[in-house]
Each structure stands twice: as C-alpha cells, then as structure tokens.
Backbone atoms as SQL, in Angstrom:
CREATE TABLE atoms (id INTEGER PRIMARY KEY, chain TEXT, resi INTEGER, resn TEXT, atom TEXT, x REAL, y REAL, z REAL);
INSERT INTO atoms VALUES
  (1, 'A', 1, 'MET', 'N', -17.865, -24.920, 65.383),
  (2, 'A', 1, 'MET', 'CA', -17.053, -25.456, 65.983),
  (3, 'A', 1, 'MET', 'C', -16.055, -25.702, 65.119),
  (4, 'A', 2, 'ARG', 'N', -14.744, -25.226, 65.169),
  (5, 'A', 2, 'ARG', 'CA', -13.498, -25.978, 64.908),
  (6, 'A', 2, 'ARG', 'C', -12.304, -26.514, 65.823),
  (7, 'A', 3, 'LEU', 'N', -12.114, -27.936, 65.013),
  (8, 'A', 3, 'LEU', 'CA', -10.832, -28.944, 65.875),
  (9, 'A', 3, 'LEU', 'C', -9.729, -28.627, 64.707),
  (10, 'A', 4, 'LEU', 'N', -8.543, -29.020, 65.787),
  (11, 'A', 4, 'LEU', 'CA', -7.638, -28.941, 65.092),
  (12, 'A', 4, 'LEU', 'C', -6.753, -30.476, 65.263),
  (13, 'A', 5, 'ALA', 'N', -6.782, -31.192, 64.296),
  (14, 'A', 5, 'ALA', 'CA', -6.750, -32.766, 64.525),
  (15, 'A', 5, 'ALA', 'C', -5.528, -33.010, 63.900),
  (16, 'A', 6, 'MET', 'N', -4.761, -34.201, 64.699),
  (17, 'A', 6, 'MET', 'CA', -3.317, -34.817, 64.193),
  (18, 'A', 6, 'MET', 'C', -3.595, -35.714, 63.226),
  (19, 'A', 7, 'ILE', 'N', -3.190, -35.911, 61.983),
  (20, 'A', 7, 'ILE', 'CA', -3.473, -36.779, 61.189),
  (21, 'A', 7, 'ILE', 'C', -1.913, -37.370, 60.847),
  (22, 'A', 8, 'GLY', 'N', -1.695, -38.491, 60.583),
  (23, 'A', 8, 'GLY', 'CA', -0.621, -39.222, 60.887),
  (24, 'A', 8, 'GLY', 'C', -0.551, -40.279, 59.078),
  (25, 'A', 9, 'GLY', 'N', 0.317, -40.085, 58.467),
  (26, 'A', 9, 'GLY', 'CA', 0.213, -41.064, 57.738),
  (27, 'A', 9, 'GLY', 'C', 2.040, -41.336, 57.324),
  (28, 'A', 10, 'ALA', 'N', 2.103, -41.769, 55.460),
  (29, 'A', 10, 'ALA', 'CA', 3.107, -42.313, 55.583),
  (30, 'A', 10, 'ALA', 'C', 4.251, -41.088, 55.421),
  (31, 'A', 11, 'GLN', 'N', 3.861, -40.131, 55.274),
  (32, 'A', 11, 'GLN', 'CA', 4.940, -38.998, 55.263),
  (33, 'A', 11, 'GLN', 'C', 4.840, -38.056, 56.282),
  (34, 'A', 12, 'GLY', 'N', 4.375, -38.660, 57.271),
  (35, 'A', 12, 'GLY', 'CA', 4.716, -37.926, 58.844),
  (36, 'A', 12, 'GLY', 'C', 2.758, -37.421, 59.303),
  (37, 'A', 13, 'THR', 'N', 3.094, -36.770, 60.326),
  (38, 'A', 13, 'THR', 'CA', 2.161, -36.444, 61.365),
  (39, 'A', 13, 'THR', 'C', 2.313, -34.806, 60.852),
  (40, 'A', 14, 'ARG', 'N', 0.473, -34.465, 59.882),
  (41, 'A', 14, 'ARG', 'CA', 0.533, -32.891, 59.697),
  (42, 'A', 14, 'ARG', 'C', -0.966, -32.474, 60.778),
  (43, 'A', 15, 'ASN', 'N', -0.923, -31.085, 60.625),
  (44, 'A', 15, 'ASN', 'CA', -1.938, -30.982, 61.639),
  (45, 'A', 15, 'ASN', 'C', -3.217, -30.310, 60.317),
  (46, 'A', 16, 'THR', 'N', -4.516, -30.306, 60.566),
  (47, 'A', 16, 'THR', 'CA', -5.337, -30.090, 59.893),
  (48, 'A', 16, 'THR', 'C', -6.573, -29.664, 60.607),
  (49, 'A', 17, 'THR', 'N', -7.359, -28.648, 59.929),
  (50, 'A', 17, 'THR', 'CA', -8.698, -27.842, 60.738),
  (51, 'A', 17, 'THR', 'C', -9.718, -28.862, 60.144),
  (52, 'A', 18, 'MET', 'N', -10.512, -29.169, 61.076),
  (53, 'A', 18, 'MET', 'CA', -11.778, -29.973, 60.430),
  (54, 'A', 18, 'MET', 'C', -12.625, -29.355, 61.068),
  (55, 'A', 19, 'THR', 'N', -14.236, -29.079, 61.096),
  (56, 'A', 19, 'THR', 'CA', -15.358, -28.493, 61.339),
  (57, 'A', 19, 'THR', 'C', -16.091, -29.738, 61.685),
  (58, 'A', 20, 'ALA', 'N', -16.466, -29.326, 63.164),
  (59, 'A', 20, 'ALA', 'CA', -17.393, -30.218, 63.822),
  (60, 'A', 20, 'ALA', 'C', -18.803, -29.747, 63.752),
  (61, 'A', 21, 'ARG', 'N', -19.678, -30.277, 64.098),
  (62, 'A', 21, 'ARG', 'CA', -21.275, -30.274, 63.911),
  (63, 'A', 21, 'ARG', 'C', -21.652, -30.719, 65.739),
  (64, 'A', 22, 'LEU', 'N', -22.183, -30.251, 66.356),
  (65, 'A', 22, 'LEU', 'CA', -22.606, -30.533, 67.733),
  (66, 'A', 22, 'LEU', 'C', -23.934, -30.957, 67.615),
  (67, 'A', 23, 'LEU', 'N', -24.234, -32.076, 67.925),
  (68, 'A', 23, 'LEU', 'CA', -25.558, -32.938, 67.945),
  (69, 'A', 23, 'LEU', 'C', -25.915, -33.116, 69.132),
  (70, 'A', 24, 'ASP', 'N', -27.488, -32.539, 69.155),
  (71, 'A', 24, 'ASP', 'CA', -28.349, -32.556, 70.395),
  (72, 'A', 24, 'ASP', 'C', -29.184, -33.555, 70.361),
  (73, 'A', 25, 'GLY', 'N', -29.026, -34.655, 71.133),
  (74, 'A', 25, 'GLY', 'CA', -29.440, -35.987, 70.874),
  (75, 'A', 25, 'GLY', 'C', -30.800, -36.327, 71.576),
  (76, 'A', 26, 'LYS', 'N', -31.174, -35.558, 72.543),
  (77, 'A', 26, 'LYS', 'CA', -32.541, -35.257, 73.057),
  (78, 'A', 26, 'LYS', 'C', -33.395, -34.481, 71.705),
  (79, 'A', 27, 'THR', 'N', -33.034, -33.606, 71.254),
  (80, 'A', 27, 'THR', 'CA', -33.664, -33.131, 70.322),
  (81, 'A', 27, 'THR', 'C', -33.777, -34.147, 69.133),
  (82, 'A', 28, 'ILE', 'N', -33.211, -34.694, 68.571),
  (83, 'A', 28, 'ILE', 'CA', -33.126, -35.577, 67.560),
  (84, 'A', 28, 'ILE', 'C', -34.072, -36.653, 68.046),
  (85, 'A', 29, 'ALA', 'N', -34.359, -37.236, 69.089),
  (86, 'A', 29, 'ALA', 'CA', -34.819, -38.344, 69.510),
  (87, 'A', 29, 'ALA', 'C', -36.274, -37.993, 69.543),
  (88, 'A', 30, 'ALA', 'N', -36.672, -36.395, 70.072),
  (89, 'A', 30, 'ALA', 'CA', -38.049, -36.475, 70.160),
  (90, 'A', 30, 'ALA', 'C', -38.250, -36.043, 68.626),
  (91, 'A', 31, 'ASP', 'N', -37.861, -35.822, 67.696),
  (92, 'A', 31, 'ASP', 'CA', -37.977, -35.249, 66.115),
  (93, 'A', 31, 'ASP', 'C', -38.383, -36.779, 65.569),
  (94, 'A', 32, 'ILE', 'N', -37.510, -37.640, 66.397),
  (95, 'A', 32, 'ILE', 'CA', -37.904, -39.000, 65.519),
  (96, 'A', 32, 'ILE', 'C', -39.366, -39.425, 66.064),
  (97, 'A', 33, 'ARG', 'N', -39.455, -39.449, 67.544),
  (98, 'A', 33, 'ARG', 'CA', -40.811, -39.930, 68.014),
  (99, 'A', 33, 'ARG', 'C', -41.662, -39.397, 67.661),
  (100, 'A', 34, 'GLU', 'N', -42.082, -38.053, 67.374),
  (101, 'A', 34, 'GLU', 'CA', -42.903, -37.214, 66.494),
  (102, 'A', 34, 'GLU', 'C', -42.737, -37.780, 65.510),
  (103, 'A', 35, 'GLN', 'N', -42.233, -38.074, 64.337),
  (104, 'A', 35, 'GLN', 'CA', -42.353, -38.596, 63.107),
  (105, 'A', 35, 'GLN', 'C', -42.762, -40.219, 63.129),
  (106, 'A', 36, 'LEU', 'N', -42.336, -40.738, 64.159),
  (107, 'A', 36, 'LEU', 'CA', -43.264, -41.889, 64.338),
  (108, 'A', 36, 'LEU', 'C', -44.311, -42.167, 64.834),
  (109, 'A', 37, 'GLN', 'N', -44.694, -41.255, 65.447),
  (110, 'A', 37, 'GLN', 'CA', -45.983, -41.349, 66.205),
  (111, 'A', 37, 'GLN', 'C', -46.970, -40.933, 64.993),
  (112, 'A', 38, 'LYS', 'N', -46.697, -39.901, 64.079),
  (113, 'A', 38, 'LYS', 'CA', -47.634, -39.438, 63.039),
  (114, 'A', 38, 'LYS', 'C', -48.109, -41.129, 62.052),
  (115, 'A', 39, 'ARG', 'N', -46.746, -41.557, 62.073),
  (116, 'A', 39, 'ARG', 'CA', -47.153, -43.024, 60.977),
  (117, 'A', 39, 'ARG', 'C', -47.875, -43.763, 61.532),
  (118, 'A', 40, 'VAL', 'N', -47.730, -43.872, 62.978),
  (119, 'A', 40, 'VAL', 'CA', -48.413, -45.004, 63.016),
  (120, 'A', 40, 'VAL', 'C', -50.321, -44.700, 63.580),
  (121, 'A', 41, 'LYS', 'N', -50.370, -43.186, 63.820),
  (122, 'A', 41, 'LYS', 'CA', -51.574, -42.403, 63.804),
  (123, 'A', 41, 'LYS', 'C', -52.017, -43.014, 62.118),
  (124, 'A', 42, 'GLU', 'N', -51.200, -42.715, 61.391),
  (125, 'A', 42, 'GLU', 'CA', -51.795, -42.839, 59.528),
  (126, 'A', 42, 'GLU', 'C', -51.996, -44.189, 59.868),
  (127, 'A', 43, 'ARG', 'N', -51.065, -45.129, 60.188),
  (128, 'A', 43, 'ARG', 'CA', -51.312, -46.385, 60.012),
  (129, 'A', 43, 'ARG', 'C', -52.953, -46.941, 60.409),
  (130, 'A', 44, 'VAL', 'N', -52.825, -46.631, 61.741),
  (131, 'A', 44, 'VAL', 'CA', -54.331, -46.759, 61.784),
  (132, 'A', 44, 'VAL', 'C', -55.699, -46.309, 61.396),
  (133, 'A', 45, 'ALA', 'N', -55.087, -45.118, 61.342),
  (134, 'A', 45, 'ALA', 'CA', -56.790, -44.438, 60.438),
  (135, 'A', 45, 'ALA', 'C', -57.011, -45.034, 59.398),
  (136, 'A', 46, 'GLY', 'N', -55.799, -45.593, 58.642),
  (137, 'A', 46, 'GLY', 'CA', -55.897, -46.703, 57.223),
  (138, 'A', 46, 'GLY', 'C', -56.408, -48.159, 57.675),
  (139, 'A', 47, 'GLY', 'N', -57.025, -48.162, 58.886),
  (140, 'A', 47, 'GLY', 'CA', -57.479, -49.800, 59.077),
  (141, 'A', 47, 'GLY', 'C', -56.626, -50.408, 59.152),
  (142, 'A', 48, 'LEU', 'N', -55.036, -50.001, 59.936),
  (143, 'A', 48, 'LEU', 'CA', -54.008, -51.414, 60.121),
  (144, 'A', 48, 'LEU', 'C', -53.753, -51.237, 61.710),
  (145, 'A', 49, 'ARG', 'N', -53.462, -52.449, 61.840),
  (146, 'A', 49, 'ARG', 'CA', -53.289, -52.164, 63.292),
  (147, 'A', 49, 'ARG', 'C', -52.224, -51.693, 64.118),
  (148, 'A', 50, 'PRO', 'N', -51.673, -51.203, 65.143),
  (149, 'A', 50, 'PRO', 'CA', -50.354, -50.269, 65.063),
  (150, 'A', 50, 'PRO', 'C', -49.163, -51.137, 65.363),
  (151, 'A', 51, 'PRO', 'N', -48.562, -51.059, 65.086),
  (152, 'A', 51, 'PRO', 'CA', -47.147, -52.197, 65.339),
  (153, 'A', 51, 'PRO', 'C', -46.973, -52.352, 66.968),
  (154, 'A', 52, 'GLY', 'N', -46.128, -53.428, 67.417),
  (155, 'A', 52, 'GLY', 'CA', -46.546, -53.891, 68.730),
  (156, 'A', 52, 'GLY', 'C', -44.979, -54.278, 69.498),
  (157, 'A', 53, 'LEU', 'N', -45.027, -54.627, 70.132),
  (158, 'A', 53, 'LEU', 'CA', -44.041, -55.140, 71.217),
  (159, 'A', 53, 'LEU', 'C', -44.387, -55.924, 72.225),
  (160, 'A', 54, 'ALA', 'N', -43.655, -57.209, 72.329),
  (161, 'A', 54, 'ALA', 'CA', -44.333, -58.299, 73.154),
  (162, 'A', 54, 'ALA', 'C', -42.997, -58.265, 74.291),
  (163, 'A', 55, 'VAL', 'N', -42.857, -58.377, 75.666),
  (164, 'A', 55, 'VAL', 'CA', -41.917, -58.671, 76.137),
  (165, 'A', 55, 'VAL', 'C', -42.083, -59.852, 76.874),
  (166, 'A', 56, 'VAL', 'N', -41.223, -60.856, 77.011),
  (167, 'A', 56, 'VAL', 'CA', -41.348, -61.645, 78.193),
  (168, 'A', 56, 'VAL', 'C', -40.244, -61.508, 79.336),
  (169, 'A', 57, 'LEU', 'N', -40.585, -61.295, 80.538),
  (170, 'A', 57, 'LEU', 'CA', -39.758, -60.807, 81.594),
  (171, 'A', 57, 'LEU', 'C', -39.431, -61.934, 82.528),
  (172, 'A', 58, 'VAL', 'N', -38.848, -62.876, 82.704),
  (173, 'A', 58, 'VAL', 'CA', -38.972, -63.481, 83.761),
  (174, 'A', 58, 'VAL', 'C', -38.066, -63.112, 85.076),
  (175, 'A', 59, 'GLY', 'N', -38.430, -63.639, 86.145),
  (176, 'A', 59, 'GLY', 'CA', -37.942, -62.767, 87.351),
  (177, 'A', 59, 'GLY', 'C', -37.847, -61.964, 87.661),
  (178, 'A', 60, 'GLN', 'N', -37.560, -61.491, 88.659),
  (179, 'A', 60, 'GLN', 'CA', -37.567, -60.311, 89.315),
  (180, 'A', 60, 'GLN', 'C', -36.118, -58.903, 89.656),
  (181, 'A', 61, 'ASN', 'N', -35.610, -59.089, 88.449),
  (182, 'A', 61, 'ASN', 'CA', -34.237, -58.157, 88.373),
  (183, 'A', 61, 'ASN', 'C', -34.960, -56.930, 87.894),
  (184, 'A', 62, 'ALA', 'N', -33.764, -55.703, 88.867),
  (185, 'A', 62, 'ALA', 'CA', -34.972, -54.427, 88.872),
  (186, 'A', 62, 'ALA', 'C', -34.809, -54.023, 87.467),
  (187, 'A', 63, 'ALA', 'N', -32.834, -54.051, 87.091),
  (188, 'A', 63, 'ALA', 'CA', -32.472, -53.405, 86.322),
  (189, 'A', 63, 'ALA', 'C', -33.275, -54.056, 84.701),
  (190, 'A', 64, 'SER', 'N', -33.958, -54.762, 84.703),
  (191, 'A', 64, 'SER', 'CA', -34.848, -55.644, 83.736),
  (192, 'A', 64, 'SER', 'C', -36.720, -55.090, 83.731),
  (193, 'A', 65, 'GLN', 'N', -36.544, -54.898, 85.212),
  (194, 'A', 65, 'GLN', 'CA', -38.291, -54.336, 85.107),
  (195, 'A', 65, 'GLN', 'C', -37.811, -52.956, 84.455),
  (196, 'A', 66, 'VAL', 'N', -36.936, -52.263, 85.282),
  (197, 'A', 66, 'VAL', 'CA', -37.045, -50.469, 84.455),
  (198, 'A', 66, 'VAL', 'C', -36.748, -50.468, 83.213),
  (199, 'A', 67, 'TYR', 'N', -35.769, -51.094, 82.465),
  (200, 'A', 67, 'TYR', 'CA', -35.441, -51.386, 80.983),
  (201, 'A', 67, 'TYR', 'C', -36.792, -51.715, 80.506),
  (202, 'A', 68, 'VAL', 'N', -37.521, -52.411, 80.954),
  (203, 'A', 68, 'VAL', 'CA', -38.608, -52.935, 80.378),
  (204, 'A', 68, 'VAL', 'C', -40.033, -51.906, 80.449),
  (205, 'A', 69, 'ARG', 'N', -39.991, -51.304, 81.338),
  (206, 'A', 69, 'ARG', 'CA', -40.754, -50.178, 81.404),
  (207, 'A', 69, 'ARG', 'C', -40.822, -49.211, 80.920),
  (208, 'A', 70, 'ASN', 'N', -39.673, -48.264, 80.810),
  (209, 'A', 70, 'ASN', 'CA', -39.425, -47.674, 79.853),
  (210, 'A', 70, 'ASN', 'C', -39.412, -48.081, 78.751),
  (211, 'A', 71, 'LYS', 'N', -39.244, -49.255, 77.339),
  (212, 'A', 71, 'LYS', 'CA', -39.529, -49.429, 76.681),
  (213, 'A', 71, 'LYS', 'C', -40.996, -49.771, 76.312),
  (214, 'A', 72, 'ARG', 'N', -41.867, -50.109, 77.435),
  (215, 'A', 72, 'ARG', 'CA', -43.489, -49.830, 77.233),
  (216, 'A', 72, 'ARG', 'C', -43.956, -48.414, 77.252),
  (217, 'A', 73, 'ASN', 'N', -43.348, -47.712, 78.115),
  (218, 'A', 73, 'ASN', 'CA', -43.588, -46.122, 78.010),
  (219, 'A', 73, 'ASN', 'C', -43.507, -45.370, 76.442),
  (220, 'A', 74, 'ALA', 'N', -42.148, -46.058, 76.107),
  (221, 'A', 74, 'ALA', 'CA', -41.845, -45.673, 74.518),
  (222, 'A', 74, 'ALA', 'C', -43.045, -45.931, 73.655),
  (223, 'A', 75, 'CYS', 'N', -43.447, -46.954, 74.135),
  (224, 'A', 75, 'CYS', 'CA', -44.259, -47.680, 73.044),
  (225, 'A', 75, 'CYS', 'C', -45.654, -46.797, 73.097),
  (226, 'A', 76, 'GLU', 'N', -45.779, -46.730, 74.381),
  (227, 'A', 76, 'GLU', 'CA', -47.193, -45.771, 74.940),
  (228, 'A', 76, 'GLU', 'C', -47.234, -44.328, 74.014),
  (229, 'A', 77, 'ALA', 'N', -46.038, -43.958, 73.928),
  (230, 'A', 77, 'ALA', 'CA', -45.948, -42.624, 73.682),
  (231, 'A', 77, 'ALA', 'C', -46.195, -42.333, 72.324),
  (232, 'A', 78, 'VAL', 'N', -45.901, -43.584, 71.036),
  (233, 'A', 78, 'VAL', 'CA', -45.795, -43.181, 69.964),
  (234, 'A', 78, 'VAL', 'C', -47.172, -43.818, 69.254),
  (235, 'A', 79, 'GLY', 'N', -47.654, -44.440, 70.235),
  (236, 'A', 79, 'GLY', 'CA', -48.781, -45.481, 69.916),
  (237, 'A', 79, 'GLY', 'C', -48.671, -46.665, 69.305),
  (238, 'A', 80, 'PHE', 'N', -47.603, -47.686, 69.855),
  (239, 'A', 80, 'PHE', 'CA', -47.438, -49.020, 69.632),
  (240, 'A', 80, 'PHE', 'C', -48.344, -49.668, 70.863),
  (241, 'A', 81, 'TYR', 'N', -48.641, -50.844, 70.526),
  (242, 'A', 81, 'TYR', 'CA', -49.382, -51.818, 71.128),
  (243, 'A', 81, 'TYR', 'C', -48.083, -52.475, 72.079),
  (244, 'A', 82, 'SER', 'N', -48.136, -52.471, 73.230),
  (245, 'A', 82, 'SER', 'CA', -47.367, -53.625, 73.907),
  (246, 'A', 82, 'SER', 'C', -47.915, -54.273, 74.896),
  (247, 'A', 83, 'GLU', 'N', -47.309, -55.569, 75.532),
  (248, 'A', 83, 'GLU', 'CA', -47.807, -56.295, 76.192),
  (249, 'A', 83, 'GLU', 'C', -46.583, -57.405, 77.178),
  (250, 'A', 84, 'LEU', 'N', -47.379, -57.175, 78.203),
  (251, 'A', 84, 'LEU', 'CA', -45.815, -57.789, 78.815),
  (252, 'A', 84, 'LEU', 'C', -46.186, -59.462, 79.492),
  (253, 'A', 85, 'HIS', 'N', -45.502, -60.153, 79.625),
  (254, 'A', 85, 'HIS', 'CA', -45.317, -61.647, 80.019),
  (255, 'A', 85, 'HIS', 'C', -44.687, -61.643, 81.277),
  (256, 'A', 86, 'ALA', 'N', -45.043, -61.432, 82.281),
  (257, 'A', 86, 'ALA', 'CA', -44.216, -61.368, 83.282),
  (258, 'A', 86, 'ALA', 'C', -44.426, -62.928, 84.073),
  (259, 'A', 87, 'LEU', 'N', -42.990, -63.541, 84.003),
  (260, 'A', 87, 'LEU', 'CA', -43.016, -64.990, 84.707),
  (261, 'A', 87, 'LEU', 'C', -42.021, -65.045, 86.222),
  (262, 'A', 88, 'PRO', 'N', -42.239, -65.884, 86.828),
  (263, 'A', 88, 'PRO', 'CA', -41.557, -66.247, 88.056),
  (264, 'A', 88, 'PRO', 'C', -40.413, -66.733, 88.000),
  (265, 'A', 89, 'GLY', 'N', -39.302, -66.033, 88.724),
  (266, 'A', 89, 'GLY', 'CA', -37.751, -66.923, 88.382),
  (267, 'A', 89, 'GLY', 'C', -37.411, -68.022, 87.803),
  (268, 'A', 90, 'GLU', 'N', -38.282, -69.146, 88.635),
  (269, 'A', 90, 'GLU', 'CA', -38.141, -70.503, 88.766),
  (270, 'A', 90, 'GLU', 'C', -38.849, -70.868, 87.458),
  (271, 'A', 91, 'THR', 'N', -39.287, -70.399, 86.688),
  (272, 'A', 91, 'THR', 'CA', -39.265, -70.903, 85.047),
  (273, 'A', 91, 'THR', 'C', -38.583, -71.601, 84.435),
  (274, 'A', 92, 'THR', 'N', -38.732, -72.629, 84.159),
  (275, 'A', 92, 'THR', 'CA', -37.442, -73.024, 83.643),
  (276, 'A', 92, 'THR', 'C', -37.495, -73.103, 81.845),
  (277, 'A', 93, 'GLU', 'N', -36.537, -72.864, 81.376),
  (278, 'A', 93, 'GLU', 'CA', -35.909, -72.898, 79.758),
  (279, 'A', 93, 'GLU', 'C', -37.035, -73.615, 79.182),
  (280, 'A', 94, 'ALA', 'N', -37.647, -74.993, 79.243),
  (281, 'A', 94, 'ALA', 'CA', -38.510, -75.354, 78.433),
  (282, 'A', 94, 'ALA', 'C', -39.752, -74.566, 78.582),
  (283, 'A', 95, 'ALA', 'N', -40.313, -74.974, 79.989),
  (284, 'A', 95, 'ALA', 'CA', -41.465, -74.146, 80.044),
  (285, 'A', 95, 'ALA', 'C', -41.399, -72.450, 79.373),
  (286, 'A', 96, 'LEU', 'N', -40.582, -71.887, 79.236),
  (287, 'A', 96, 'LEU', 'CA', -40.062, -70.809, 79.098),
  (288, 'A', 96, 'LEU', 'C', -40.778, -70.731, 76.988),
  (289, 'A', 97, 'LEU', 'N', -40.324, -71.763, 76.493),
  (290, 'A', 97, 'LEU', 'CA', -39.899, -72.301, 75.654),
  (291, 'A', 97, 'LEU', 'C', -41.421, -72.989, 74.684),
  (292, 'A', 98, 'ALA', 'N', -41.985, -73.503, 75.843),
  (293, 'A', 98, 'ALA', 'CA', -43.119, -74.306, 75.378),
  (294, 'A', 98, 'ALA', 'C', -44.617, -72.857, 75.753);
C-alpha cells in the first residue's frame, strides 16, 4: 500500500511517498495468546505456579462486570489463575482496604 504524505518544514510543504503496512490486530493478538499459553504450560511443567490475576469488584456496575468477565476469560484461555472478590456496593473504602 502506498500513501502520499504532505510533509511540512522550514522550506515549505513537499509531497513524498511512504510505504504503509496493514496490521491485522486479531491475528497478532491470537499469536501473542498462543505464545503466552505455551510459556505458561512450560512454567507449570517446571513445577512453578501459573501467573494469576485477582480482581476486587465493588458493586454491580454492568460495564465493570463485563470487563472483569472478559479479563477472567482471557486468563483462562492462556492458563492463568484468576480469582474474583465481589463485594457489595455499600462496601466502604475502610472495609475494602481492610
């Protein structure tokens, strides 16, 4: 893919042609997940615990619940340990920190 770019400078504006590379984010993400899954399996096979994610979710915000569910699914897909600590919306900051 060729792009025509306008480049400005002290001498004024000039045209130049640049080469662009189209990135396929889904394919790149799948490759990264596959590599990560392999590394986690090697780690566990070597007698180590899998990496993990702990989430503290306070309240019932739907968007937060979706976000946390997606993170936990991503952990499961690559072999990470994940745990959820769901607390009621009335939880005070002091209680949360305790």
